[in-house]
C-alpha positions as CSV (number, residue, x, y, z in Angstrom):
1,X,47.9,177.1,172.8
2,X,49.2,174.1,174.9
3,X,50.8,171.2,173.1
4,X,48.7,168.1,172.3
5,X,50.9,166.1,174.8
6,X,50.1,168.6,177.6
7,X,46.4,168.6,176.8
8,X,46.5,164.7,176.8
9,X,48.1,164.9,180.3
10,X,45.1,167.0,181.4
11,X,42.6,164.8,179.7
12,X,44.1,161.7,181.3
13,X,44.0,163.3,184.8
14,X,40.4,164.4,184.3
15,X,39.5,160.9,182.9
16,X,40.8,159.2,186.1
17,X,38.9,161.6,188.3
18,X,35.6,161.1,186.3
19,X,36.2,157.3,186.4
20,X,36.3,157.6,190.2
21,X,33.0,159.3,190.2
22,X,31.4,156.6,188.0
23,X,33.0,153.9,190.1
24,X,31.3,155.3,193.2
25,X,27.9,155.7,191.5
26,X,28.3,152.1,190.3
27,X,28.3,151.2,194.0
28,X,25.6,153.8,194.9
29,X,24.3,152.1,198.0
30,X,27.7,151.6,199.4
31,X,28.5,155.3,199.0
32,X,25.1,156.6,200.0
33,X,24.3,157.9,196.5
34,X,21.1,157.7,194.4
35,X,21.4,156.7,190.8
36,X,18.2,158.5,189.8
37,X,17.9,156.9,186.3
38,X,15.5,158.5,183.8
39,X,14.6,157.2,180.3
40,X,15.1,159.5,177.4
41,X,14.6,159.2,173.7
42,X,18.2,158.0,173.1
43,X,18.4,155.9,176.2
44,X,18.7,156.2,180.0
45,X,20.4,159.1,181.8
46,X,21.5,158.8,185.4
47,X,22.9,160.9,188.2
48,X,26.3,159.3,187.4
49,X,26.2,160.7,183.8
50,X,25.4,164.2,185.1
51,X,28.0,164.1,187.9
52,X,30.8,162.9,185.6
53,X,29.8,165.3,182.9
54,X,29.8,168.3,185.3
55,X,33.2,167.4,186.7
56,X,34.8,166.9,183.3
57,X,33.4,170.2,182.0
58,X,34.3,172.1,185.1
59,X,37.9,170.9,185.0
60,X,38.5,171.5,181.3
61,X,36.8,174.9,181.2
62,X,38.5,175.9,184.4
63,X,41.9,175.0,183.0
64,X,41.4,176.1,179.4
65,X,38.5,178.5,179.2
66,X,36.3,179.3,176.2
67,X,38.5,181.5,174.0
68,X,40.3,178.7,172.1
69,X,38.1,175.7,172.9
70,X,34.5,174.6,172.4
71,X,32.8,171.9,174.4
72,X,30.4,169.2,173.0
73,X,28.6,166.7,175.2
74,X,25.0,165.6,175.4
75,X,24.3,168.3,178.0
76,X,26.1,171.2,176.2
77,X,24.7,170.2,172.8
78,X,21.2,170.8,173.9
79,X,22.1,174.3,175.1
80,X,24.0,174.9,171.8
81,X,21.0,173.7,169.8
82,X,18.6,175.9,171.6
83,X,20.8,179.0,171.2
84,X,22.2,178.5,167.7
85,X,20.4,175.6,166.0
86,X,22.1,172.5,164.4
87,X,25.3,174.2,163.3
88,X,28.9,173.4,164.2
89,X,30.5,174.9,167.4
90,X,32.4,177.9,166.2
91,X,35.9,176.8,167.3
92,X,38.7,174.9,165.5
93,X,39.4,173.0,168.7
94,X,36.4,171.2,170.4
95,X,36.4,168.9,173.3
96,X,33.9,166.0,172.7
97,X,32.8,164.3,175.9
98,X,30.8,161.2,176.7
99,X,30.7,161.0,180.5
100,X,29.1,157.6,180.6
101,X,29.2,155.4,177.5
102,X,27.1,152.3,178.0
103,X,24.6,153.7,180.5
104,X,22.4,150.6,180.1
105,X,25.4,148.3,181.0
106,X,26.0,150.7,184.0
107,X,22.5,150.2,185.2
108,X,22.5,146.5,184.6
109,X,25.8,146.1,186.4
110,X,27.7,144.3,183.6
111,X,30.8,146.4,184.4
112,X,31.2,147.1,180.7
113,X,30.8,150.9,180.7
114,X,33.3,153.6,179.8
115,X,33.9,157.3,179.5
116,X,35.2,159.2,176.6
117,X,37.1,162.5,176.3
118,X,38.4,163.6,172.9
119,X,39.8,166.8,171.5
120,X,39.2,167.4,167.8
121,X,40.8,170.0,165.5
122,X,38.7,171.0,162.5
123,X,36.6,167.9,162.7
124,X,39.3,165.2,163.3
125,X,40.5,163.8,166.7
126,X,43.9,164.8,168.0
127,X,43.8,163.7,171.7
128,X,41.7,160.9,173.2
129,X,41.0,159.2,176.5
130,X,38.8,156.2,176.9
131,X,38.5,155.0,180.5
132,X,37.1,151.6,181.6
133,X,36.5,152.1,185.4
134,X,35.7,148.5,186.3
135,X,38.8,147.3,184.5
136,X,40.9,149.9,186.2
137,X,42.3,150.9,182.8
138,X,42.6,154.1,180.8
139,X,43.6,154.3,177.1
140,X,45.2,157.6,176.0
141,X,46.2,158.6,172.4
142,X,47.8,161.6,170.8
143,X,47.7,161.8,167.0
144,X,51.0,160.7,165.6
145,X,52.3,159.5,168.9
146,X,50.5,156.1,169.5
147,X,48.2,154.8,172.2
148,X,49.2,154.0,175.7
149,X,47.3,151.9,178.2
150,X,47.4,153.1,181.8
151,X,46.6,150.8,184.7
152,X,45.6,151.8,188.2
153,X,48.6,150.2,189.7
154,X,50.9,152.5,187.7
155,X,51.8,150.2,184.9
156,X,51.9,151.7,181.4
157,X,52.0,149.6,178.2
158,X,51.7,150.4,174.5
159,X,48.4,149.7,172.9
160,X,48.8,147.7,169.7
161,X,46.1,145.8,167.7
162,X,46.5,142.2,166.6
163,X,48.2,141.3,163.4
164,X,45.6,138.7,162.4
165,X,45.1,138.8,158.7
166,X,43.0,135.8,157.8
167,X,39.4,137.3,157.5
168,X,37.8,134.1,158.7
169,X,39.8,134.0,161.9
170,X,38.9,137.6,163.0
171,X,36.8,138.1,166.1
172,X,33.9,140.5,165.8
173,X,32.9,142.5,169.0
174,X,29.2,142.9,169.2
175,X,26.4,144.2,171.5
176,X,24.2,141.8,173.5
177,X,21.2,144.0,172.5
178,X,20.5,146.8,169.9
179,X,20.8,144.3,167.0
180,X,18.0,144.6,164.4
181,X,17.4,142.3,161.4
182,X,19.6,144.4,159.0
183,X,22.5,144.2,161.4
184,X,22.2,140.5,161.8
185,X,22.1,140.1,158.0
186,X,25.3,142.2,157.9
187,X,27.1,140.0,160.4
188,X,26.0,136.8,158.6
189,X,27.4,138.1,155.3
190,X,30.9,138.6,156.7
191,X,33.7,135.9,156.5
192,X,34.4,136.4,160.2
193,X,31.8,134.6,162.3
194,X,33.5,134.4,165.7
195,X,31.8,136.9,168.0
196,X,32.5,138.3,171.4
197,X,30.0,140.5,173.3
198,X,31.0,143.7,175.1
199,X,28.6,146.5,176.2
200,X,29.8,150.0,175.5
201,X,31.4,151.3,172.3
202,X,34.5,152.4,174.2
203,X,34.7,148.9,175.7
204,X,34.4,147.4,172.2
205,X,37.2,149.4,170.7
206,X,39.3,148.8,173.8
207,X,38.8,145.1,173.2
208,X,40.4,145.6,169.7
209,X,43.3,147.6,171.2
210,X,43.7,144.8,173.7
211,X,43.8,142.2,170.9
212,X,40.7,140.4,172.4
213,X,38.8,141.3,169.2
214,X,39.5,142.5,165.7
215,X,36.4,144.0,164.2
216,X,33.5,146.3,165.2
217,X,30.6,147.4,163.0
218,X,27.9,150.0,163.7
219,X,24.9,150.6,161.5
220,X,22.4,153.4,162.1
221,X,18.7,152.8,162.0
222,X,16.0,155.1,163.4
223,X,18.8,156.8,165.4
224,X,22.5,156.8,165.1
225,X,25.6,157.0,167.4
226,X,26.6,160.5,168.3
227,X,29.9,162.3,167.9
228,X,30.7,161.6,171.6
229,X,30.3,157.9,171.0
230,X,32.9,157.7,168.3
231,X,35.6,160.4,168.5
232,X,37.7,159.1,171.4
233,X,37.4,155.4,170.5
234,X,38.4,156.2,167.0
235,X,41.7,157.8,167.9
236,X,42.8,155.1,170.5
237,X,42.2,152.5,167.8
238,X,43.9,154.2,164.9
239,X,46.9,155.2,167.0
240,X,47.2,151.6,168.1
241,X,47.5,150.6,164.4
242,X,43.9,149.9,163.5
243,X,41.5,151.6,161.1
244,X,38.1,153.3,161.7
245,X,36.0,154.5,158.7
246,X,32.6,154.6,157.2
247,X,31.8,151.5,155.1
248,X,32.7,153.5,152.0
249,X,36.1,154.2,153.3
250,X,35.5,157.9,154.2
251,X,36.8,159.2,157.5
252,X,34.5,160.1,160.3
253,X,34.1,163.9,160.9
254,X,33.0,165.6,164.1
255,X,31.4,168.9,165.1
256,X,29.7,169.2,161.7
257,X,26.4,170.5,163.1
258,X,24.4,167.2,162.9
259,X,26.0,165.2,165.8
260,X,24.6,161.9,164.6
261,X,26.9,159.6,162.7
262,X,24.6,158.2,160.1
263,X,25.2,155.1,157.9
264,X,27.7,152.3,158.5
265,X,31.0,152.5,160.3
266,X,33.6,149.8,160.6
267,X,36.6,149.5,163.0
268,X,39.3,146.8,162.5
269,X,42.8,145.8,163.3
270,X,43.7,146.8,159.7
271,X,44.7,144.0,157.4
272,X,41.2,143.0,156.2
273,X,39.6,146.5,156.6
274,X,39.0,147.2,152.9
275,X,37.7,143.7,152.2
276,X,35.2,143.9,155.1
277,X,34.2,147.5,154.5
278,X,33.5,146.7,150.8
279,X,31.5,143.6,151.8
280,X,29.5,145.7,154.4
281,X,28.8,148.5,151.9
282,X,27.6,146.1,149.3
283,X,25.2,144.5,151.7
284,X,24.0,147.9,152.9
285,X,23.3,148.9,149.3
286,X,21.4,145.7,148.7
287,X,19.2,146.4,151.7
288,X,18.4,150.0,150.7
289,X,14.7,150.6,149.8
């Protein structure tokens, strides 16, 4: 088994390669490509998703094989579901991949899309990459070793969340869409009312690592975020000094069979995490039927 640091080097190289693929599809006409967007139950899927997903899997499987590692992405999960049903992948080490986080932002040309590559061991992330192609930045974390921010021009800087500790002064990063009445009530009940809008989940967590925001909340409804939405962003945040839990304080777990992350999740810069999580859980309980 290769060391987490060596696996992070591989994930970072693959992340930059996949970011280049997305970057070209984002300018499809310029590169003679067709986006070929299709609407599905959980949102749109494009040729960019498929091309980046194929490249990431091809590179990881080609380098690491199947003996020690499993692979979980939207595409591979459907195959796994058909063959085995809703059970965990039978490996301690599983790569969890979102080749295009924020497909709607990609299609709408906001620039606020990302890609995620995470390696989890027995349900918890150990290595993570979140790339933001239009910002020319890639965030990489190894459990216990911190988060680093890589720039296209070769600069590397440590990722570190803000130290803001006054709950009323914290900035909450939110979506421009996907906000139902329950979620708006949740936001209104918090002491922090300053909001900044960012599209993808990876982009939202990157904003906290960049100290442009301090809080992110997610609340499932008829559907829920998937493992591949959360695994990589969680580790780049926690290794930058932040916290990421369910509202009740429990850690997120991945590759548990059901790939949906139900309930409420909160990510923060840390100092007010328990206060905000308790407030969010209390409100969620009051809204329960």
